[in-house]
N, C-alpha and C positions, 0 to 999 in steps of 0.2 A: 166343773169340767177340768180336765187335766190337759195341760199343754204337752204336746209331743215334742220331744227334743229331736232336733235334726242330728243325724249321725254325721260325723265328720268323715269325709272320704279319705281313705288312706291312700298312700302312694301305690299300694299293690292294686287297688281297684282302678285307679286312673294313672297310668304311667305318665311320667313327666315328658315334656318335649325333648329333653336331652336323651332319654331312653329311646324314644321313637327315632330320633336322628341317628343314634348309634345303631339301632336295629336296621334302619334303612341303609346306612353306610355298610354294615356287615353284609347285608343281602346284595348290595351293589358289587362289593368286592368278590363275593362268591360267583355272581353272574359273570363278571368280567373274567374271572379265572376260568370258568366253564367255557366262555366264548373263545378264549385263547386255546384251550384244549381242543375245542372243536375245529378251530382253524388249523391246528397242528395235525389233527386226524385227517382233515380234508387234504392237506399237503401230502401226507403219507399215502392216502388213497390215490391221489393223482400220480405220485411217483410209482406206486405199485402198478397202476394202469399203464404208465409209460414203459415200465420194465416188462410187463406182460407183452406189450406191443413189440418191444425190442426182441424179446425171446421168440415170438412168433415170426418176426422178420428173419431172425437168424436161422430158425428151423427151416423156413422156406428157402433161404439161401443155400443151406446145406443140402436140402432135398434137390434143388436145382443143380448144384454141383455134382451130387451123386448121380443124378439122371443124365447129365451131359458128359462129365469127365470119366467116370468109372467105365462106362461102355467103351469109350475111346481108349482108355488105358488097357482094358482087357483085349481090345482089338489089336493094339500095338504089341502087347506082350505075345499074343498068339502069332502075329506076323513074325516077330523076332524068333519065336520058337520054331516056326515053320522054316524060316531062313536058315537056322542052325541045322535043322535036320537035313535040308537039301544040300 
């Protein structure tokens, strides 16, 4: 009978604890960086939403001004015009 020799496991087959720790550390850094980017994106989206609300508010204000003041100005101009004619 022949004895089978056990193969020695190479480091490539079984990574050492240090390699695993470095890999986990690298993954954690990537995840942290990604989380920071997502927080930044969230802040930007909130700012865009606030800007959109502000724009809509300004549009409504301009519309209200146009609806109230322009007819009054037209009426006043027309009265001044009539007064000049008379």
